[in-house]
C-alpha positions in Angstrom: 43.4 8.9 53.9 44.4 6.3 56.4 48.0 5.4 55.4 48.6 2.9 58.2 48.5 -0.1 56.0 51.0 1.5 53.7 53.6 2.0 56.5 57.0 0.9 55.3 59.7 -1.3 56.8 62.9 0.5 56.2 65.6 -1.9 55.1 69.3 -1.8 55.8 70.4 -3.4 52.5 73.5 -5.0 54.0 71.4 -7.7 55.7 70.2 -9.2 52.5 73.2 -8.7 50.3 75.0 -11.8 49.1 78.1 -12.1 46.9 77.4 -15.7 45.8 74.6 -18.1 45.5 73.9 -21.8 45.5 73.9 -23.4 42.1 70.6 -25.0 43.0 68.7 -21.7 42.8 66.2 -21.7 39.9 64.4 -18.7 38.5 60.7 -18.7 39.5 58.0 -18.0 36.9 57.1 -14.2 37.0 53.9 -12.5 36.2 53.7 -8.9 35.1 51.2 -6.9 33.0 53.7 -4.0 32.7 55.4 -2.8 29.7 58.8 -4.5 29.9 61.5 -5.6 27.4 62.1 -9.3 28.1 65.4 -10.9 27.2 66.9 -14.3 28.1 70.4 -15.6 28.8 71.9 -18.8 27.6 70.4 -20.7 30.5 66.9 -19.4 29.7 66.8 -17.0 32.7 64.7 -13.9 31.9 65.6 -10.3 32.5 63.0 -7.5 32.4 63.9 -3.9 31.3 61.5 -1.1 32.1 61.1 2.7 32.2 57.3 3.4 32.7 56.0 4.1 36.2 54.3 1.6 38.6 55.9 -1.5 37.0 55.3 -4.6 39.1 56.4 -8.3 39.2 54.8 -11.2 41.0 55.6 -14.8 41.9 54.6 -17.6 44.3 56.4 -20.6 45.7 56.3 -23.3 48.4 59.2 -23.1 50.8 61.4 -20.7 52.7 64.0 -19.6 50.2 63.8 -16.4 48.1 66.5 -14.4 46.3 65.7 -11.3 44.3 68.1 -10.1 41.6 68.3 -6.4 40.7 70.2 -4.4 38.1 68.9 -0.9 38.8 70.6 2.0 40.5 67.9 4.5 39.5 64.7 3.4 41.2 63.0 2.8 44.5 60.9 -0.3 45.1 58.6 -1.9 47.6 58.8 -5.6 48.3 55.5 -7.2 49.6 55.4 -10.7 50.8 52.1 -12.3 51.6 50.4 -8.9 51.8 52.5 -7.9 54.8 54.0 -4.4 55.4 56.0 -3.3 52.3 59.8 -3.4 52.6 61.5 -0.3 51.1 64.5 -1.0 48.8 66.1 2.2 47.5 68.3 2.2 44.3 69.6 -1.3 44.8 72.1 -1.3 41.9 73.4 -4.6 40.6 72.8 -6.7 43.7 71.2 -10.0 44.8 69.1 -10.0 47.9 68.0 -12.9 50.1 64.8 -12.4 52.0 65.3 -13.5 55.6 63.1 -15.2 58.1 60.7 -16.8 55.7 58.7 -19.6 57.3 58.1 -22.8 55.3 54.9 -22.8 53.3 53.3 -21.1 50.3 54.3 -17.4 49.7 53.1 -14.8 47.3 55.6 -12.1 46.4 55.2 -8.8 44.7 57.9 -6.3 43.7 56.6 -2.8 42.9 58.5 0.1 41.3 57.4 3.3 43.1 59.6 6.0 41.6 59.6 7.8 38.3 62.6 8.0 35.9 62.3 9.5 32.4 65.7 9.4 30.9 67.0 6.0 32.2 65.9 2.4 32.4 66.3 -0.3 35.0 66.4 -4.1 34.9 64.9 -6.8 37.1 66.7 -10.1 36.9 64.1 -12.2 38.5 63.0 -14.1 41.6 65.0 -17.2 42.5 64.5 -20.1 44.9 65.6 -23.6 45.6 62.0 -24.4 46.4 59.1 -25.4 44.2 57.2 -22.7 42.3 53.5 -22.3 43.1 50.6 -20.9 40.9 49.5 -17.4 41.2 45.7 -16.6 41.1 44.7 -15.4 37.7 43.2 -12.0 37.2 40.4 -11.5 34.7 40.4 -7.7 34.7 42.8 -5.3 33.0 42.8 -1.5 33.3 45.1 1.0 31.8 45.9 4.6 32.9 47.5 7.1 30.5 48.5 10.5 31.8 51.0 13.0 33.2 52.3 13.7 36.7 48.9 13.4 38.3 48.7 9.8 37.1 52.4 9.2 38.1 51.8 10.2 41.7 54.3 13.0 41.5 55.5 13.9 45.1 52.2 12.5 46.5 53.6 11.5 49.9 55.4 14.8 50.5 54.6 16.7 53.7 55.4 20.0 51.9 54.6 21.6 48.5 58.2 22.9 48.4 60.5 20.0 47.3 64.0 19.6 46.1 64.6 17.2 43.2 65.8 14.6 45.8 62.7 15.2 47.9 60.5 14.9 44.9 62.1 11.6 43.9 61.8 10.1 47.4 58.2 11.2 48.0 56.8 10.0 44.7 55.0 6.7 45.2 53.3 5.7 42.0 51.7 2.7 43.7 49.7 5.1 45.9 48.5 7.1 42.9 44.8 6.7 42.0 45.5 4.2 39.2 47.0 1.4 41.2 44.6 2.1 44.1 41.6 1.6 41.7 43.1 -1.5 40.0 43.8 -3.2 43.3 40.3 -2.5 44.5 39.0 -4.5 41.6 41.8 -7.1 41.7 42.8 -6.0 38.1 46.1 -6.1 36.4 47.2 -2.6 35.3 49.5 -0.5 33.3 50.5 3.1 34.2 51.6 4.7 31.0 52.3 8.2 32.1 55.1 10.8 32.2 55.4 14.0 34.2 55.3 17.3 32.3 53.9 16.0 29.0 50.6 16.6 27.3 48.6 15.8 24.2 50.1 18.6 22.0 51.9 20.9 24.5 54.1 20.1 27.4 54.4 22.1 30.6 55.3 25.8 29.8 56.0 24.7 26.2 59.1 22.7 26.9 60.4 20.0 24.5 58.0 21.1 21.7 59.1 18.1 19.5 57.8 15.6 22.1 54.5 14.7 23.7 52.9 11.8 25.6 51.2 10.5 22.4 54.6 10.2 20.8 56.0 8.2 23.7 52.9 6.0 24.1 53.6 3.3 21.4 56.9 2.2 22.9 57.9 -0.4 25.5 60.7 2.0 26.8 61.1 5.7 26.7 64.1 5.4 24.3 61.7 4.8 21.4 63.5 1.7 20.3 60.9 -1.0 20.7 57.2 -0.8 19.7 55.1 -2.4 22.5 53.5 -5.6 21.3 52.3 -7.3 24.5 49.2 -9.3 25.0 47.3 -6.5 26.6 43.6 -6.0 26.2 42.2 -3.7 28.9 38.5 -3.5 29.4 38.9 0.0 30.8 41.2 2.8 29.7 41.5 5.9 31.9 43.2 9.0 30.4 44.2 12.2 32.2 46.0 14.5 29.8 45.7 18.2 29.4 47.0 19.9 32.6 50.3 20.5 30.9 48.7 21.7 27.7 46.7 24.5 29.4 48.2 25.3 32.8 50.6 28.0 31.5 50.4 30.9 29.1 51.6 30.5 25.6 55.2 31.7 25.1 56.6 33.7 22.2 57.6 31.3 19.4 55.2 28.5 20.1 53.3 27.2 17.1 49.9 28.3 18.4 49.2 32.0 18.1 46.1 32.0 20.2 44.5 29.8 23.0 41.7 29.0 20.5 44.3 27.4 18.1 45.8 25.4 21.0 42.3 24.3 22.1 41.4 23.1 18.6 44.7 21.3 18.1 44.2 19.6 21.5 40.7 18.4 20.7 41.7 17.1 17.3 44.8 15.2 18.5 43.1 13.9 21.6 40.1 12.6 19.6 42.5 10.9 17.1 44.4 9.3 20.0 41.3 7.8 21.6 40.1 6.5 18.2 43.4 4.8 17.7 43.2 3.2 21.1 39.6 2.2 20.4 40.7 0.5 17.1 43.1 -1.7 19.1 40.7 -2.2 22.0 37.2 -2.1 20.5 35.5 -3.4 23.7 37.2 -1.0 26.1 35.3 1.6 28.1 37.1 5.0 28.0 37.1 7.5 30.9 38.7 10.9 30.3 39.6 12.7 33.6 40.2 16.4 34.1 40.5 19.0 36.8 38.1 21.8 37.1 41.0 24.2 37.6 42.5 26.5 35.0 39.2 28.5 34.9 37.5 25.5 33.4 39.5 25.6 30.2 40.7 22.0 30.4 37.3 20.6 31.5 35.6 22.4 28.6 38.1 20.9 26.0 37.8 17.4 27.5 34.0 17.8 27.2 34.5 18.7 23.5 36.6 15.6 23.0 33.9 13.4 24.5 31.2 15.1 22.5 33.1 14.6 19.3 33.8 11.0 20.0 30.2 10.3 20.8 29.1 12.1 17.7 31.4 9.9 15.7 29.8 6.7 17.1 32.0 5.8 20.1 29.5 4.8 22.7 31.7 3.7 25.6 33.3 7.0 26.5 32.7 9.4 29.4 34.4 12.0 31.5 35.1 12.6 35.2 35.7 16.2 36.1 37.1 16.3 39.6 37.4 19.1 42.2 38.0 19.5 45.9 41.7 18.3 46.0 44.1 19.8 48.5 47.1 19.7 46.2 49.5 19.2 49.1 52.0 17.1 47.1 55.2 18.5 45.7 54.8 21.6 43.6 51.1 21.8 44.2 50.4 18.3 42.9 47.7 15.9 44.3 48.6 14.3 47.7 48.1 10.7 48.7 44.8 11.9 50.2 43.8 13.3 46.8 44.8 10.1 45.1 42.4 8.2 47.4 39.6 10.7 46.5 40.2 10.3 42.8 40.3 6.5 43.2 37.0 6.6 45.0 35.5 8.6 42.2 36.7 6.0 39.7 35.6 3.0 41.8 32.1 4.5 42.2 31.9 5.2 38.4 33.1 1.8 37.4 30.8 0.0 39.9 27.7 2.0 38.9 28.3 1.8 35.1 29.4 -1.8 35.1 32.3 -0.9 32.9 33.8 -4.3 33.3 
């Protein structure tokens, strides 16, 4: 993969930090398709709280003034102005930043969360300017990705498979995972509803047996306090779940006594999950993705899910079984090169099958 266009401008945060602002600054209208909890203060200014990966915010304005307000000491971001080289902003905390050296004229701005956090949330407090807001181009396509660490982009830019927790955090770039790459190719809005280590019925090595991705899925935030109720109607839903269900042996004390019991439970719960999603999105095309690893166990069970769904009358469902990855990311996860390969598979499938 040619990563040249994803090279990052490293930022010394001191040059954009301000302690006070002009009273003339007004919050700009903000677009996001992400799962966020929106609140407003007495002046009507909106704040956006989030926890899922690959959250993004966009705005446009005419002028040369832009201030970005953060309240997040947990996540890393990329700031992209007019499709130029991304500016890296690491764990900004509660800070306001002024973007320097903007020339007068129309600007399109995009703020992307690139890191994964599972036990905390962050807040974006908005784009501000003393210039006039401009209209963003509208997107007609929506695509959703549901999955685990493969969908998150876990350690995908690492130069080594061996990573400390800090290295893992700093080399995870969810915006270079296959989901955002695919969505951006088609100029589609997207959601990445994924969490590392979780599965359909079983998590990695059997941890946290009272939790799974299906249990997290209905909520706006990972704290399970608010049911997501956004105006979100994806035409395509891509699901990649099962690596954690099957990648390790069953441990003593787990509720499945045999692999056959685990497989049956997986197929049953996965089938129910897709049917629930189909009820909410009856026109959506479903693509279930799986690796050919694990001696084909995962691919076989995904095949059983697809066959069951088709037999029950769901027509717009298919699978993509992938192979040939180098797994050079942290802890033998897909690399950025692998993410490009997976994205190419999806782009080819969506183009040929006219899934939009």
